[in-house]
Backbone bond lengths (Angstrom), bond angles and torsions (degrees), N, CA, C in turn:
res aa  C-N    CA-C-N  psi(-1)  N-CA   C-N-CA  omega(-1)  CA-C   N-CA-C  phi
1 M - - - 1.447 - - 1.539 109.41 -
2 I 1.309 115.53 134.47 1.467 122.28 179.68 1.524 109.40 -82.38
3 T 1.329 115.46 133.40 1.463 121.06 173.05 1.521 108.44 -120.02
4 L 1.322 115.55 146.37 1.455 121.88 176.11 1.510 107.09 -111.39
5 D 1.329 116.18 118.25 1.456 122.21 -175.47 1.524 110.26 -127.23
6 S 1.318 115.38 164.90 1.463 120.39 172.29 1.523 109.20 -68.37
7 M 1.318 115.93 136.88 1.454 121.34 178.63 1.526 109.33 -69.42
8 K 1.314 114.99 136.79 1.468 121.98 176.43 1.531 108.39 -115.29
9 P 1.327 117.40 156.95 1.467 118.91 176.93 1.541 112.54 -54.19
10 S 1.322 116.58 -30.98 1.464 119.71 179.72 1.535 112.32 -68.55
11 D 1.332 117.89 -14.78 1.469 121.72 177.01 1.526 111.94 -83.44
12 W 1.347 117.06 -9.89 1.452 120.54 -170.01 1.515 114.57 -54.81
13 E 1.309 119.67 -45.77 1.466 120.19 -176.30 1.529 111.19 -59.65
14 A 1.321 117.66 -41.84 1.467 120.81 177.98 1.529 110.58 -69.16
15 V 1.331 116.96 -40.38 1.463 121.52 177.77 1.527 109.36 -60.96
16 K 1.313 116.29 -45.84 1.471 121.52 -179.97 1.532 110.50 -60.97
17 E 1.319 116.75 -42.68 1.472 120.20 179.70 1.528 110.93 -61.16
18 I 1.329 116.92 -42.49 1.471 120.74 178.97 1.528 110.21 -67.29
19 Y 1.322 116.86 -39.08 1.460 121.12 175.91 1.535 109.97 -59.76
20 E 1.320 116.68 -43.76 1.463 121.03 179.03 1.531 111.59 -64.58
21 E 1.328 117.79 -34.60 1.468 120.27 174.62 1.527 109.88 -62.26
22 G 1.339 115.98 -42.34 1.464 120.22 177.63 1.519 111.60 -63.22
23 I 1.319 116.65 -43.29 1.468 121.27 178.41 1.532 109.82 -58.83
24 A 1.325 116.21 -41.36 1.467 121.35 -177.61 1.532 112.94 -63.62
25 T 1.333 118.19 -24.10 1.470 120.25 179.05 1.515 111.45 -68.58
26 G 1.342 117.29 -24.92 1.453 121.06 -176.67 1.511 113.63 78.16
27 N 1.328 118.06 0.81 1.465 121.20 -178.02 1.525 113.62 -127.63
28 A 1.318 117.48 15.59 1.462 119.87 -178.01 1.524 112.99 -106.63
29 T 1.325 117.73 -32.66 1.455 121.35 -173.59 1.528 109.88 -163.32
30 F 1.323 115.45 158.44 1.459 119.75 172.63 1.533 110.95 -76.52
31 Q 1.334 117.17 -18.20 1.462 120.90 -179.42 1.526 109.71 -57.09
32 Q 1.312 115.92 142.67 1.462 121.11 178.66 1.518 112.39 -102.64
33 S 1.337 116.19 -13.91 1.460 120.74 177.25 1.531 108.40 -155.69
34 A 1.310 114.83 156.97 1.468 119.87 178.64 1.527 109.26 -79.58
35 P 1.323 117.04 143.42 1.462 120.09 178.44 1.526 111.26 -76.72
36 C 1.325 115.57 173.42 1.463 119.88 171.82 1.530 108.20 -75.74
37 W 1.325 116.36 166.02 1.455 121.70 -178.48 1.527 112.15 -54.72
38 D 1.317 117.98 -47.99 1.464 119.99 -176.30 1.526 111.90 -59.57
39 E 1.311 116.65 -44.39 1.466 120.15 178.97 1.523 110.90 -63.41
40 W 1.335 117.10 -46.87 1.463 121.15 179.55 1.526 109.83 -61.96
41 N 1.312 117.29 -48.47 1.462 122.81 -177.89 1.522 111.39 -59.03
42 N 1.316 117.43 -42.40 1.459 121.42 -178.12 1.520 113.67 -74.00
43 S 1.315 117.75 -21.11 1.463 120.46 -177.61 1.526 113.47 -94.80
44 H 1.326 117.49 -8.91 1.466 121.10 -179.31 1.529 110.34 -110.48
45 L 1.336 115.12 151.89 1.456 119.47 175.77 1.525 109.21 -61.12
46 Q 1.311 116.51 148.36 1.466 120.95 -177.74 1.531 112.20 -74.01
47 H 1.320 116.75 -24.09 1.474 120.23 176.88 1.527 109.56 -97.58
48 S 1.291 115.94 173.05 1.471 122.46 174.14 1.530 112.15 58.78
49 R 1.316 116.04 45.58 1.466 122.99 173.28 1.515 106.73 -113.47
50 I 1.315 116.28 118.19 1.460 120.34 -170.16 1.528 110.57 -127.57
51 V 1.313 115.76 141.62 1.464 121.06 170.30 1.523 108.79 -122.40
52 A 1.313 115.01 143.60 1.461 121.79 173.28 1.523 106.44 -102.65
53 K 1.331 115.12 127.11 1.464 119.77 -177.83 1.521 110.97 -128.04
54 E 1.321 113.48 148.62 1.459 121.42 170.18 1.514 106.10 -135.30
55 D 1.331 116.56 125.97 1.469 121.66 -175.84 1.527 110.97 52.80
56 N 1.319 115.21 39.93 1.476 123.87 178.09 1.532 113.90 65.41
57 I 1.335 116.79 17.26 1.463 122.18 176.37 1.527 107.98 -106.32
58 V 1.336 116.28 127.47 1.461 121.11 179.52 1.528 109.02 -72.76
59 L 1.348 115.13 124.04 1.461 121.29 179.99 1.524 112.79 -111.75
60 G 1.331 116.11 -10.91 1.453 119.44 179.97 1.511 109.94 -173.31
61 W 1.330 115.13 166.58 1.454 119.36 -179.93 1.523 110.01 -152.99
62 A 1.328 114.36 160.15 1.462 121.53 176.81 1.519 107.80 -146.50
63 A 1.323 115.76 146.20 1.462 120.57 179.88 1.520 109.21 -158.86
64 L 1.330 115.22 169.49 1.463 121.93 -179.10 1.519 111.29 -120.96
65 T 1.326 115.09 143.93 1.452 122.98 174.69 1.526 107.51 -117.52
66 P 1.323 118.33 134.82 1.465 118.40 176.04 1.530 109.47 -65.66
67 V 1.339 116.51 145.13 1.460 118.99 179.69 1.524 112.06 -86.71
68 S 1.329 116.48 -17.93 1.462 120.74 -177.55 1.518 109.33 -160.69
69 G 1.324 115.95 155.12 1.457 121.06 173.73 1.518 112.37 -87.25
70 R 1.320 117.24 -6.74 1.463 121.34 179.62 1.525 109.93 -73.30
71 C 1.322 116.95 135.58 1.471 121.20 -173.79 1.524 112.91 -61.14
72 I 1.315 118.66 -29.60 1.464 121.22 -179.34 1.536 111.55 -61.43
73 Y 1.338 116.17 -25.02 1.465 120.94 -179.21 1.530 112.76 -102.14
74 A 1.312 117.50 19.08 1.469 121.08 -177.28 1.529 112.80 -61.08
75 G 1.315 117.22 -24.33 1.459 121.11 -179.60 1.511 114.28 -99.51
76 V 1.322 116.61 18.50 1.467 121.72 -179.82 1.526 108.20 -121.43
77 A 1.319 116.44 129.42 1.464 120.30 -177.57 1.518 110.57 -141.94
78 E 1.333 114.73 153.11 1.458 121.12 176.94 1.523 109.84 -98.02
79 V 1.305 114.71 138.43 1.459 123.68 -174.56 1.522 111.70 -91.81
80 S 1.332 116.18 139.10 1.466 122.88 167.26 1.523 107.23 -127.28
81 V 1.325 116.38 127.92 1.470 122.50 175.39 1.523 107.29 -134.75
82 Y 1.325 115.83 123.90 1.461 121.29 -179.13 1.524 109.49 -132.25
83 V 1.329 115.61 137.45 1.463 121.74 179.85 1.526 108.35 -125.31
84 S 1.318 115.57 136.51 1.457 122.16 178.92 1.524 111.21 -57.69
85 D 1.336 115.57 147.19 1.467 120.67 176.29 1.528 111.15 -50.13
86 K 1.321 116.33 -40.89 1.471 119.73 -174.18 1.529 113.43 -77.04
87 A 1.328 117.51 -5.53 1.470 119.59 -178.16 1.525 113.03 -120.16
88 R 1.323 117.80 5.40 1.468 120.07 -178.08 1.519 111.40 -70.28
89 G 1.344 114.81 149.83 1.458 120.95 176.77 1.512 114.29 82.81
90 K 1.333 117.62 12.09 1.468 120.83 -177.56 1.528 112.33 -115.04
91 G 1.335 117.03 11.34 1.457 120.60 179.15 1.515 115.10 83.92
92 L 1.324 116.59 7.51 1.461 120.86 -177.05 1.531 111.59 -68.65
93 G 1.326 117.35 -38.88 1.457 120.70 177.91 1.511 111.83 -60.63
94 K 1.309 116.27 -40.77 1.471 121.34 178.78 1.530 110.40 -65.07
95 Q 1.334 116.98 -41.60 1.472 120.99 177.94 1.526 111.17 -63.52
96 L 1.321 116.31 -44.41 1.465 120.61 179.61 1.525 110.82 -63.02
97 L 1.323 117.15 -44.11 1.457 120.14 -179.31 1.521 111.03 -64.36
98 Q 1.324 117.02 -41.69 1.464 119.66 179.58 1.534 111.10 -62.68
99 K 1.313 117.03 -43.18 1.463 121.04 177.76 1.532 110.17 -64.80
100 L 1.318 116.85 -39.22 1.460 121.40 178.26 1.532 110.50 -62.71
101 I 1.315 117.11 -41.49 1.466 121.20 176.97 1.523 109.89 -60.57
102 E 1.323 116.78 -48.10 1.473 121.04 -179.85 1.525 111.16 -59.10
103 E 1.327 116.70 -47.46 1.466 119.99 -178.50 1.518 111.75 -68.34
104 S 1.324 117.10 -36.34 1.466 119.47 179.28 1.526 109.77 -63.99
105 E 1.305 117.41 -43.11 1.467 120.41 179.38 1.527 111.30 -66.63
106 A 1.316 117.25 -37.56 1.465 120.69 176.97 1.530 111.31 -64.08
107 N 1.336 116.63 -19.59 1.461 121.94 -179.64 1.530 112.94 -108.75
108 G 1.341 116.42 19.38 1.456 121.10 171.99 1.510 116.70 81.55
109 I 1.314 118.31 16.44 1.467 120.84 178.22 1.527 108.67 -85.41
110 W 1.337 116.44 125.40 1.461 119.89 -178.01 1.531 113.77 -103.18
111 T 1.306 117.26 -19.19 1.467 119.30 177.73 1.524 109.52 -137.62
112 L 1.320 114.31 129.47 1.463 121.14 173.06 1.522 107.51 -109.60
113 Q 1.311 115.85 140.27 1.454 119.22 176.68 1.521 109.51 -130.38
114 A 1.327 114.27 158.87 1.461 120.79 178.40 1.513 108.52 -145.90
115 G 1.311 116.07 140.93 1.449 122.52 171.41 1.521 107.29 -111.04
116 I 1.334 116.31 119.28 1.470 120.56 -172.74 1.528 109.41 -129.65
117 F 1.327 116.36 134.70 1.455 119.78 174.61 1.534 108.86 -62.66
118 P 1.339 118.66 138.70 1.468 120.95 -179.82 1.529 112.97 -57.83
119 E 1.333 117.01 -26.36 1.469 120.98 -179.38 1.534 112.45 -74.85
120 N 1.324 117.65 -14.13 1.465 121.40 -176.93 1.537 109.89 -89.13
121 T 1.320 115.41 65.11 1.460 122.49 -176.28 1.534 113.15 -56.02
122 P 1.342 120.14 -43.38 1.470 118.36 179.76 1.535 112.41 -59.01
123 S 1.328 117.55 -40.93 1.459 120.23 179.99 1.528 111.16 -66.86
124 I 1.319 116.65 -40.02 1.470 120.14 177.76 1.525 109.70 -60.13
125 K 1.324 116.90 -46.20 1.475 121.34 -178.77 1.524 111.55 -63.12
126 I 1.326 117.33 -41.99 1.462 121.57 178.87 1.527 110.08 -61.50
127 H 1.313 116.99 -45.01 1.459 120.75 -179.32 1.530 111.54 -66.73
128 E 1.330 116.40 -42.91 1.469 118.80 178.13 1.524 110.49 -62.37
129 A 1.331 118.18 -39.71 1.467 121.45 177.16 1.526 111.16 -64.20
130 G 1.339 116.90 -25.85 1.458 122.03 178.04 1.514 114.21 -87.39
131 G 1.326 116.79 8.01 1.459 120.23 176.32 1.520 114.75 95.22
132 F 1.330 118.15 7.92 1.458 121.47 176.77 1.529 108.90 -80.66
133 R 1.320 114.96 151.91 1.464 120.35 174.22 1.520 108.41 -126.19
134 I 1.321 115.20 146.20 1.465 120.22 174.15 1.524 107.18 -79.53
135 F 1.322 116.66 125.43 1.459 118.62 179.55 1.518 112.85 -117.34
136 G 1.313 116.96 -0.64 1.450 117.91 177.28 1.509 113.34 175.00
137 T 1.316 114.03 172.90 1.455 122.01 176.35 1.519 107.91 -127.38
138 R 1.301 115.41 128.85 1.463 120.64 172.94 1.524 105.41 -93.87
139 E 1.321 114.85 102.88 1.462 120.82 -174.96 1.522 110.87 -76.53
140 R 1.326 114.02 133.52 1.470 120.22 176.29 1.530 110.51 46.52
141 I 1.326 115.83 49.42 1.468 121.31 -174.97 1.527 112.79 -75.53
142 G 1.311 116.54 -25.08 1.455 119.24 -179.54 1.517 110.83 -162.49
143 K 1.327 114.91 159.78 1.464 120.03 178.00 1.519 110.02 -98.69
144 M 1.305 114.32 140.96 1.456 121.81 174.71 1.518 106.79 -129.21
145 N 1.317 115.62 116.54 1.466 120.77 -177.85 1.525 111.24 53.72
146 G 1.329 115.82 40.06 1.453 121.12 176.98 1.518 115.69 82.09
147 V 1.329 117.65 1.98 1.464 121.66 -177.89 1.525 108.95 -115.16
148 W 1.345 115.72 129.10 1.465 119.97 176.36 1.526 109.70 -67.24
149 R 1.343 115.94 136.80 1.466 121.16 -179.44 1.522 110.34 -124.50
150 D 1.320 115.26 143.66 1.460 122.09 172.28 1.519 108.74 -87.45
151 N 1.312 115.03 163.37 1.457 120.93 178.94 1.520 108.23 -143.44
152 L 1.330 116.67 121.30 1.462 120.72 175.59 1.521 108.81 -76.33
153 Q 1.312 117.08 141.53 1.458 122.64 177.66 1.522 108.82 -107.55
154 L 1.329 115.22 123.28 1.454 121.45 179.39 1.515 108.86 -122.25
155 E 1.344 116.15 151.66 1.456 119.95 175.57 1.516 110.32 -146.91
156 R 1.316 113.45 157.20 1.465 122.19 175.74 1.517 107.29 -135.00
157 R 1.314 116.87 120.55 1.456 122.73 178.27 1.531 107.49 -97.13
158 S 1.308 116.63 127.11 1.460 122.02 179.38 1.524 110.53 -62.90
159 K 1.313 114.96 143.30 1.464 120.89 174.46 1.531 111.91 -95.82
160 I 1.371 115.27 -1.24 1.458 118.12 -179.35 1.528 114.42 -124.27
161 V 1.324 118.27 -19.30 1.457 122.30 -179.69 1.518 109.64 -108.86
162 G 1.332 116.61 132.76 1.454 120.56 175.68 1.519 114.64 70.23
163 I 1.317 116.55 30.19 1.461 119.08 -178.82 1.520 112.84 -93.72
164 N 1.292 118.45 -10.82 1.475 120.98 178.91 1.501 110.93 -106.60
């Protein structure tokens, strides 16, 4: 049975391994390597960090990164959802994203955004099922291994946070 729990520092090695699997696909992130724990921990919001476990083994994770240090954007965060190679195609990404949405709203986040490579169709579908919409394409936004890559921009506006 899959459980969704708050990520703990002791989960980091498994989280990092799954992140590295995503990096290896070439369609998950521009990052070429996973950071150390301190760098990752300092760059992500302290709330809304989730791991999916089965038999105490981490199979996926989700977390939020602030989009800006400016206070006006305090309720806007960027989404990361990663699923282990051995657990893909089982709906785990959708479960993680839904839990991330719930936790983000409980912590005052009114807009979630995601930048996804157009080739990452499963991630696009998961986000669209979670209420995200594609609002644009950043053409040739960055190079990966010497090749310019586009990035789709998706967002989800909360219907319960920041509506007044």
